[in-house]
N, C-alpha and C positions, 0 to 999 in steps of 0.2 A: 405756109408751105411751099416748097416748089411743085411746079407744076412738071406732069411728066414726061412733056414736051419741052421745056426750057433745057437753055444751052448748058446747064448746070448738069440736070439729068441724062442727057445725051452723052456731056464729057462722064459719068461716072459711070452709064453703061458702055462707055470705049476703055474706062481703067477696069472695069470689071472681065472685058473682054481679053485684055491683056493680063490681067492676072490667072485666068483660066488656060491658056494659051503658055505660060508658062512651064518648062519640062518639071519644073518642082511642083506644082500645084498640082499635074497629073500624078506624080507621083507619091502624092500626099493621097489624093482619091484611089490609087491605085492598094497602098498597103489600109485605109479604112474599108474594102471594099474587101481584101482577101481577111481584114480581120472579121468584119462581119458575117462572112461565109465559111468559118473555123469554127466549129460549137466549141472544139475544147478551150479555144484562144477565150473565147466570150465568156465562159465558162470559168477560166481563174480570173479574167478578169473581174466579173460580176462578184465571185469569193471575197476578192481581195477591199474590193469599192465596199462590201457588204460588211465586211470586217472590223475597214478604218472605221467607217458608220457608226459602228457599238462599241469599239472604242472610246470614238469622241465623246459619244454619248452615257456610255462609265466617267468621263473625265468631267464630262460636263455636271454630271451629280456631284461630282465631290470624291468618287470611288477612285483608290490607287489600281494601275494598271502592273500587275505582275510580273516578276523577270518571263513567267513560262506562257503567259499572252502573248508579249513581246516579242518570244523566240517565235513561239506558233506563227506570228502576224508575218513578221521579218523572211520566214520560211515561206511561206505565202506569197508575197511581194517577189521574193526570190525565184519562184518556181514560174510568176509571170515573165519576169526577165529574163529568164532561161527558155522563154518559150517566143521565139522566132517573129510570130505574126502577134505575138500580143505587142512584145516588144515594140516591134516596129508601127504597131498603132499608134500606144504611146509617143513613140518618137516623131508621127505624124502629127500629130494635136499638139505636140509642142511645138512644131516646127509652122502650124498652120496659125496656134495663138499670137507664137512671136511675128509672123508675117502681119496680122490682122492690129494687131499694137501697134507695130509703124508706122503701118496705113495712119493709125488712129491720132497717131500724135502728130502724125506728121498733119493733119488735117486738124485738125487740134490746136495745133499752135500756129499755124494759118489765121485762124478764131483769133486767136490769142493774143498775136502780135499785129491781124490787121495788113498782113503782108506776107508774100511767101520766105516761109523762112529761108534761110543761112546755115551752110554746115556749123556757123560757128552754133548758129540760136537753138541746134539739135542735139548739142554736147554737153547742155545745162548737167544732167546728170539728174534733173527732175525727174519725177513721174509725170507719167502719159494723164491719168485719171486719178483722181481721188483713193487714196487708198489701196493701189490697183496691185503695189507688192512684187512688178516685175521687173527692179530695176535689183 
């Protein structure tokens, strides 16, 4: 276990400070805050997530999902995308995820190679984690 006062942890904190200072990070935070403050956007999003989970459970139980059910789901999804705050939240989540995965992939590749990765080491097209489905 790395000690909190170790060089690695100090540098990790420095990295986090750099991340937090990035305009992209601030933009992500602003969009998440706007979403959290908007009851209608949250309601739409929560409805979509709940409906998706219901359809997924139905599929897992072997039930065929009908065209009407899919149409209703697609309409709800479109409502979420048409809501600027909800869409901004979804975009922010994706941007944050991609950023996290890039950092994780670089650190993981460093451990894998035992050295700092070169650009060609990162172009392998492989996955950053087993089963991550990020590529």
